[in-house]
N, C-alpha and C positions, 0 to 999 in steps of 0.2 A: 568691765570687770564686775560681774554681779556677785551677790552675797554667796551663793553656793560655790562659785569658783574661789572666792576669798577664803571660804572655810577649808577647801581642799589645799590651798596654798598654806594656810595656817597650820594644817596638819603636818605639812612638810617642815615648816619652821619649828614645830614642836620636837622633831626628831633629835637635833643636837641638845636641846634642853633636857629631853628624856635621858640621853646618854650621860650628861653631866650629873643629873640627879641619881641615876643608877649607880654611879661610881663613888658618890660622896659617902664618907664613912657615917656610921650611925644607923640605928634601926629606922629612924624617921625617914631616911632617904628612900627606903623600899616603899613606904607608904606614899611618899611624895611622887616617886616615879610611877607607882600604880595609879595614883590619882591623875597624873598627867596623861598616862596612857588611856585611862577612862575618859578623860576630856577629849582626847583625839578620837577615840572610838565613837563618842557621842557626835562629834563633828562629821564623822563618816556617815552616820545615819542621817544627820540633819541636812547635810548638803544635798543628798539625793532627794530627801523629802521636800525641801524647799524648791529645788529645781523643778520637781513635778508640780507641786502645789501652786507655785508662782509662774509656771510656764516659762522657766528660765533655763531650760536645758540648752547647752551650747556644745559645739564641737570641742572647744577648749576644755570644758567641764568633763566631757566624755573621755578626754585624754588625762586630765589632771587627777580626777577622782581615783581611778585604778592605780595610777602611778603612786599617788600619795599613800594609798592603802598598802601596796606591795612594798614600798620603801619602809614604811613604818613597821609592818609585821616582820619583814626580813631582818631589819636591824635589831629589833627587840628579841626575836628568836635566836639570833646569833649571840646576843649578849647573855641570854638565859643559858645557852649552851656553854658559853665561856665560863659562866659562874658554876655550872654543873657539867663538866665534861665527862658525862657517862653515856654509855651506849643507849640506854632507854630514853635519853633526851635527844641524843644525836640522830637516831633513826627517824622519829617523827619530824624533827627540824629539817633533815635532808629531804624527806618526802615532800614536806610543805613548800620549801624553797624551790625544789626541783619542779614541782607542779606549777608554781607561779610562773617560772621562766618558760616552761613548756606551753602552758595555756596562753600566755601573753604572745609568744611567737606564733602559736596556732591562730589566734585571733587576728594578728597582723597579716598573716598569710591569707587567711580566709577573706579579710577585708580587701586585699589586692585582687582576689578572685570575684569580688562583689557578692560574697556569701557570708559576710560577717554575722548576719542575723541568725545563722545556723548555730553559732557558738556564743550567743548572747548570754548574759548572766542568768543563771537558773535559780530555782528555789533551793536546790541542793547546795549551790554556791553560797547562798545566804546562810544556810545551816552551817556550812563549813566556816564561814566568817564568824558567826556567833560563837561556835565552839572554840575557835582560835582566840577570840577576844577574851572569853571567860578563862581559858587555860592560861593565857598570858598574864591576865590580872592576878590570878592566884599564884602563879610561879614568880612573878615579880615581887609580890608581897612576901612570899617564901616561908615565913614563919607561921606556926600555928597561932590561931587567934581565938580567944574565948573557948578553947578546947576543940576547935574545928581543925582538922588536919589539912590545912590549905595546900601544903606541898603535895600530899598524896592526891587530893582532889584536883590539883592543877595537872598532875601527871595523867590522871584519868581523863580529864577534859582534853589534854593534849592528844591522847590516843583516840578519843572520840573525834577530834578535829582531823587526825590523820585518816581515819576511816572515811569521814565525809570528804576529805581532800581526794582520796583515791577514787571514791564513788563519783564525785563531780568530774574528775579528770577522765574517767571512763566514759561518762555521758557526753562530755565535750568531744572526745576523740571518736566516739561512735557516731555522733552527729556529723562530724567532719570526714568520716571514713570514705564516703564516695569521692570526695575531692582529693583526699590523700591517695587513694588508689589510682586516680587519674594522673596525679602529680608527677 
C-alpha cells in the first residue's frame, strides 16, 4: 500500500467526515466542510502526482483514484442539491452524476475489449474536474464573503463544469464509437 493509494483511501474516509461537517449547525461548519473538501481535492491532485513522480502507479491505484473522486463528488453534489433543491442546481448535478456513471461504465466495457486507452482521462476531463472542484467549494461555503457573491460564482462555475462535463462525455463517446457500433 503505497502513499498515492493511501491518499486515495484517505479521500474516501473523508466523505463521512464531510457529511457530518456539512450538516452541523453554524456558519463555521460551511467553512469547515469546504476546507475538508479542499483537502480532499488536494489529495486527488497529489496522489496522481506522486504516483507518476515516484513511479508508484499500480492497478489498485488506477481503480481507487477514480472511485474516490466519483464518490466524493457525487456525495457532495447531492448534498448541495439537498440544501438547494432548485432546478438550476438539479440540472447540472444530474448531468454530472449521469456522466460519471456513463463514462465509468464505458471505460469498464472498453477495458473488457482491450481498448481502455481509447477512453483514458483527457485534458478536457481535467478541466471538468477543476471546474467541479471550484464550483463545489464555492457552493459549500455558500455565503458571500468580503463582498464576493460566492453563491452566484459557484452556480456559474457549476454551469462551466456542466459544459466541460458534456464536452468530455462527447469526446469519450466519440472515441469509443467504433466499438459501440460493433457492440
